[in-house]
C-alpha positions in Angstrom: 35.2 -176.8 -72.9 34.0 -175.1 -69.7 34.2 -171.4 -70.4 33.8 -170.5 -66.8 36.7 -172.6 -65.6 39.1 -171.6 -68.5 41.9 -169.4 -67.0 41.3 -166.9 -69.7 37.6 -166.7 -68.7 36.0 -167.1 -72.1 32.3 -166.3 -72.6 29.9 -168.5 -74.5 30.4 -166.5 -77.7 34.1 -167.0 -77.6 34.2 -170.8 -77.0 33.2 -171.8 -80.6 36.2 -170.0 -82.0 38.5 -171.9 -79.7 36.8 -175.2 -80.5 37.2 -174.5 -84.2 40.9 -173.7 -83.7 41.3 -176.8 -81.7 39.8 -178.8 -84.6 42.3 -177.3 -87.1 45.2 -177.9 -84.7 44.4 -181.5 -84.0 43.5 -182.5 -87.5 45.8 -180.4 -89.6 48.7 -178.8 -87.6 49.5 -181.9 -85.7 49.7 -184.0 -88.8 52.5 -181.9 -90.3 54.3 -180.6 -87.1 57.1 -183.1 -87.1 57.8 -182.6 -90.8 57.7 -178.8 -90.4 60.2 -179.0 -87.6 62.5 -181.6 -89.3 62.6 -179.8 -92.7 62.3 -176.3 -91.3 59.6 -175.6 -93.8 56.6 -173.2 -93.7 53.5 -174.9 -92.3 51.4 -174.1 -95.3 48.7 -176.6 -94.4 48.0 -175.0 -91.0 47.9 -171.5 -92.4 45.7 -172.5 -95.2 43.2 -174.1 -92.8 43.3 -171.0 -90.6 42.6 -168.9 -93.7 39.7 -171.1 -94.7 38.3 -170.9 -91.2 38.5 -167.1 -91.4 40.9 -166.9 -88.5 43.2 -164.5 -90.3 40.7 -161.8 -89.5 39.9 -162.9 -85.9 40.3 -159.5 -84.4 39.3 -157.4 -87.4 35.9 -155.6 -87.4 32.9 -157.5 -88.7 32.3 -154.6 -91.1 35.3 -155.8 -93.2 34.5 -159.5 -92.8 36.4 -160.1 -89.6 35.1 -161.8 -86.5 35.4 -158.8 -84.2 36.8 -160.9 -81.4 39.0 -159.8 -78.5 42.5 -160.6 -77.3 40.9 -163.1 -74.9 39.7 -165.2 -77.8 43.0 -164.7 -79.6 45.0 -166.0 -76.6 42.9 -169.1 -76.4 43.1 -169.8 -80.1 46.9 -169.4 -80.1 47.2 -171.7 -77.1 45.3 -174.4 -79.0 47.5 -174.0 -82.1 50.8 -174.1 -80.1 49.9 -177.4 -78.4 50.3 -179.1 -81.8 52.6 -176.8 -83.9 54.3 -173.8 -82.3 55.6 -172.6 -85.6 52.1 -172.2 -86.9 51.2 -170.4 -83.7 54.1 -168.0 -84.1 53.3 -167.1 -87.7 49.7 -166.5 -86.7 50.7 -164.3 -83.8 52.9 -162.1 -86.1 50.1 -161.9 -88.7 47.4 -160.8 -86.2 49.8 -158.3 -84.5 50.6 -156.7 -87.9 46.9 -156.8 -88.9 46.0 -154.8 -85.8 48.3 -152.0 -86.9 46.5 -151.9 -90.3 43.1 -151.9 -88.6 44.1 -149.0 -86.4 45.8 -146.9 -89.1 44.3 -143.5 -89.9 46.7 -142.9 -92.8 46.8 -146.0 -95.0 45.0 -145.9 -98.4 42.3 -148.4 -99.4 42.2 -149.6 -95.8 38.9 -151.5 -96.0 39.9 -153.4 -99.1 43.1 -154.5 -97.5 41.4 -155.6 -94.3 38.8 -157.5 -96.3 41.6 -159.4 -98.1 43.1 -160.3 -94.8 39.8 -161.4 -93.3 39.0 -163.6 -96.3 42.4 -165.3 -96.0 43.9 -163.8 -99.2 46.6 -161.6 -97.6 49.1 -162.7 -95.0 51.1 -160.0 -93.2 53.8 -159.9 -90.6 56.0 -157.5 -88.6 59.4 -156.2 -89.7 60.7 -154.1 -86.8 64.0 -155.3 -85.4 67.1 -154.2 -87.3 70.7 -155.4 -87.4 72.0 -152.2 -85.8 69.7 -152.1 -82.8 69.1 -155.9 -82.6 66.3 -156.8 -80.1 65.5 -153.2 -79.3 62.7 -153.3 -81.8 61.4 -149.9 -80.8 64.6 -148.2 -82.1 65.0 -148.5 -85.9 68.3 -147.4 -87.3 66.9 -146.8 -90.8 65.5 -143.4 -91.8 63.1 -142.2 -94.3 64.3 -140.0 -97.2 61.4 -137.9 -98.3 60.6 -135.5 -101.2 57.5 -133.7 -102.1 56.3 -136.7 -104.1 57.6 -139.8 -102.5 59.5 -141.5 -99.7 62.3 -144.0 -100.0 63.9 -146.2 -97.3 66.8 -148.6 -97.0 66.9 -150.9 -94.0 68.4 -154.2 -92.8 65.5 -155.9 -91.0 66.6 -158.9 -89.0 64.6 -162.1 -88.5 61.3 -161.3 -90.2 58.8 -164.1 -89.6 57.1 -165.5 -92.7 59.7 -163.5 -94.7 59.3 -165.6 -97.9 55.5 -166.1 -97.5 53.9 -163.0 -96.2 52.3 -160.7 -98.7 53.3 -157.6 -96.8 55.5 -156.4 -94.0 54.5 -153.8 -91.4 57.8 -152.1 -91.1 59.4 -149.2 -89.2 62.0 -146.5 -89.8 62.9 -143.1 -88.3 61.1 -140.1 -89.7 63.3 -137.7 -91.8 65.7 -135.8 -89.6 64.7 -137.7 -86.5 66.6 -136.7 -83.3 65.8 -140.0 -81.6 65.1 -143.6 -82.7 61.7 -143.2 -80.9 60.7 -140.7 -83.7 59.7 -143.5 -86.0 57.1 -144.1 -88.7 55.3 -147.3 -89.5 54.6 -148.2 -93.1 53.5 -151.2 -95.3 55.9 -152.9 -97.7 54.7 -155.4 -100.2 57.1 -158.4 -100.3 57.3 -158.2 -104.1 58.2 -154.5 -104.1 61.4 -153.6 -106.1 64.3 -153.4 -103.7 63.1 -156.0 -101.2 65.7 -158.7 -100.8 65.2 -161.8 -98.5 68.4 -163.3 -97.3 67.8 -167.0 -97.7 65.9 -169.7 -95.8 65.7 -170.1 -92.0 67.6 -172.9 -90.2 67.1 -172.2 -86.5 67.1 -174.2 -83.3 63.4 -173.9 -82.5 60.2 -172.7 -84.2 61.9 -174.0 -87.3 58.9 -173.5 -89.5 58.4 -169.9 -89.0 60.4 -168.8 -92.1 62.3 -166.1 -90.1 64.9 -164.5 -92.3 66.7 -161.2 -92.6 65.1 -158.8 -95.1 67.0 -155.9 -96.8 65.1 -152.9 -98.1 67.2 -151.2 -100.8 65.9 -147.8 -101.7 62.3 -149.1 -101.5 59.7 -146.5 -102.6 57.0 -145.9 -100.0 53.9 -144.1 -101.2 52.0 -141.7 -98.9 49.1 -144.2 -98.9 51.4 -146.9 -97.5 52.2 -144.9 -94.3 50.5 -146.6 -91.3 51.2 -143.7 -88.9 52.0 -140.1 -89.2 55.7 -139.3 -89.4 57.3 -139.7 -86.0 54.3 -141.4 -84.4 55.3 -145.0 -84.9 56.5 -145.7 -81.4 53.0 -145.1 -80.1 51.6 -147.8 -82.4 54.4 -150.2 -81.6 53.9 -149.9 -77.8 50.2 -149.3 -77.7 49.0 -151.7 -80.4 51.7 -154.2 -81.4 53.3 -154.9 -78.0 50.1 -156.0 -76.2 48.9 -158.1 -79.0 52.4 -159.7 -79.6 52.9 -160.3 -75.8 49.5 -161.8 -75.3 50.0 -164.0 -78.3 53.5 -165.2 -77.4 52.5 -165.9 -73.8 49.6 -168.0 -75.0 52.0 -169.8 -77.4 54.3 -170.6 -74.5 51.4 -172.0 -72.5 50.4 -174.1 -75.4 53.9 -175.6 -75.6 53.7 -176.3 -71.8 50.3 -177.9 -72.0 51.5 -180.2 -74.8 54.5 -181.2 -72.7 52.2 -181.9 -69.8 49.9 -184.0 -71.9 52.7 -186.2 -73.4 54.3 -186.6 -70.0 51.0 -187.7 -68.4 50.4 -190.3 -71.1 54.0 -191.6 -70.8 53.8 -191.9 -67.0 50.5 -193.6 -67.0 51.2 -196.2 -69.7 54.9 -197.0 -69.4 55.6 -199.9 -67.0 58.4 -201.9 -65.5 57.7 -205.4 -66.7 59.8 -207.0 -63.9 57.7 -205.3 -61.1 54.4 -204.5 -62.7 54.8 -200.9 -61.6 54.2 -198.0 -63.9 56.2 -194.8 -64.0 53.4 -193.0 -62.3 54.1 -195.1 -59.2 57.4 -193.3 -58.7 57.0 -190.3 -56.3 59.9 -188.4 -57.9 58.2 -188.5 -61.3 54.8 -187.6 -59.8 56.5 -184.6 -58.1 58.1 -183.5 -61.4 54.7 -183.8 -63.2 53.0 -181.9 -60.4 55.5 -179.1 -60.8 54.8 -178.9 -64.5 51.1 -178.5 -63.9 51.6 -175.9 -61.1 54.0 -173.8 -63.2 51.6 -173.8 -66.1 48.4 -173.1 -64.3 49.9 -170.2 -62.3 51.1 -168.6 -65.5 47.9 -169.2 -67.4 46.0 -167.5 -64.7 48.4 -164.5 -64.7 47.7 -164.2 -68.4 44.0 -164.3 -67.6 44.6 -161.4 -65.2 46.4 -159.4 -67.8 43.5 -159.9 -70.2 41.1 -158.6 -67.6 43.4 -155.6 -67.1 43.4 -154.8 -70.9 39.6 -154.8 -70.9 38.9 -153.2 -67.6 41.8 -150.9 -66.8 43.7 -150.4 -70.1 45.7 -147.4 -68.9 47.5 -149.5 -66.3 47.5 -152.8 -68.2 51.1 -152.7 -69.4 52.6 -154.0 -66.2 50.5 -157.2 -66.0 51.0 -157.7 -69.7 54.7 -157.6 -69.3 54.5 -159.8 -66.2 52.5 -162.4 -68.2 55.2 -162.4 -70.9 58.0 -163.1 -68.3 56.0 -165.7 -66.5 54.9 -167.6 -69.6 58.4 -167.8 -71.2 59.9 -168.9 -67.9 57.1 -171.5 -67.5 57.7 -172.9 -71.0 61.4 -173.4 -70.3 60.8 -174.9 -66.9 58.0 -177.2 -67.9 59.7 -178.6 -71.1 62.9 -179.2 -69.1 60.9 -181.1 -66.4 59.2 -183.0 -69.2 62.5 -184.1 -70.6 63.6 -185.3 -67.2 60.3 -187.1 -66.5 60.1 -188.9 -69.8 63.8 -189.6 -70.1 65.0 -191.7 -73.0 61.7 -191.5 -74.8 62.1 -187.8 -75.1 65.8 -187.8 -75.8 65.4 -190.3 -78.6 62.6 -188.2 -80.1 59.9 -190.9 -79.6 58.0 -188.0 -77.9 57.9 -184.4 -79.2 59.3 -183.1 -75.9 62.6 -182.3 -77.5 60.9 -180.1 -80.1 58.9 -178.4 -77.4 62.1 -177.7 -75.5 63.7 -176.0 -78.6 60.5 -174.1 -79.4 60.3 -172.8 -75.8 63.9 -171.6 -76.1 63.2 -169.7 -79.3 60.3 -167.9 -77.7 62.4 -166.8 -74.8 64.9 -164.7 -76.9 62.3 -162.9 -79.0 62.1 -159.1 -78.4 61.4 -158.0 -75.9 63.8 -160.5 -74.5 63.4 -161.8 -71.0 66.2 -159.5 -69.8 64.4 -156.5 -71.4 61.1 -157.6 -70.1 62.3 -157.9 -66.5 64.0 -154.5 -66.8 60.7 -153.0 -68.0 58.8 -154.6 -65.1 61.4 -153.2 -62.6 61.2 -149.7 -64.1 57.4 -149.7 -64.0 57.3 -150.8 -60.4 60.0 -148.3 -59.4 58.3 -145.4 -61.0 60.9 -145.1 -63.8 60.1 -144.4 -67.5 60.4 -147.5 -69.7 62.4 -145.6 -72.3 
């Protein structure tokens, strides 16, 4: 890998992590991706390999056993995973996004012990923000804490929690007691096995079928003071300042990985498939060459925009939200366009599932509707550029 030419502009210290992730993706994730999609089962093999490779703590500080890497490395790692199993990439993005909240928390008890268990691959976590009542408006929980002098309890209907049946914990959100606005939220950690946690069955979705995304109900779950991840009413700041950039960078990279895989399979198909009666190959048709060129152009433009967003996060963090949101919109649109072009370019081989293009198309669709949805993302971009508050 040429670090200088990579659109995410990796340095020499970051390249080995990406190479190691690529090895896992090609030797483990790829082997089980079709089965994971067909059965809608959790990609245990991929996540176990990532745990053994110490990728669960990629962004965590080295003082707790993490690798201390940046979002730049994270993006490149996710892109490698998504080229072979987008469900594995999605689960990983949610885990890392949740772990970032834990690492930044100033209120959680036994923080270093928890981070060490994550870094060593013993604790999988995820996000549980969106609720049935506010749907994709993840920043606006409907549930509310009930607090006494000794404890807090919460009841909530969390919708579509990734890794619901497999995560050890959920980073969740609810309004503070007596909140006057949904933005007055608090983040807290819930153990999956806590009394009152109910998971509403398996996931049988259109795309990203292995990500174990299910509704989770919290029924009078007791939350100790030491499980609070923010001070009461300060959850929105962590959602937007910590979770959103990590999640957006991760899902953008996932979309690019899907697009890159579509490009690779289309290229192989066009080069090696021939018309026996003429001796020509599919690559000799100008219409197919044009479609393939468009696939590459869409993808490389979007990857470079994500590279620009990563630069902004590191160099001008106070103004980085706009390019981050632009990268999300661009990447999701790119994945849709590229997988659709790939289906057209590879024709019957794709529609008959002899190529994974159809899976890529469905996975790209699933990424498009995740919060913030594309409509919300475009609205945020418009507000930011027209000097309007986002909320």
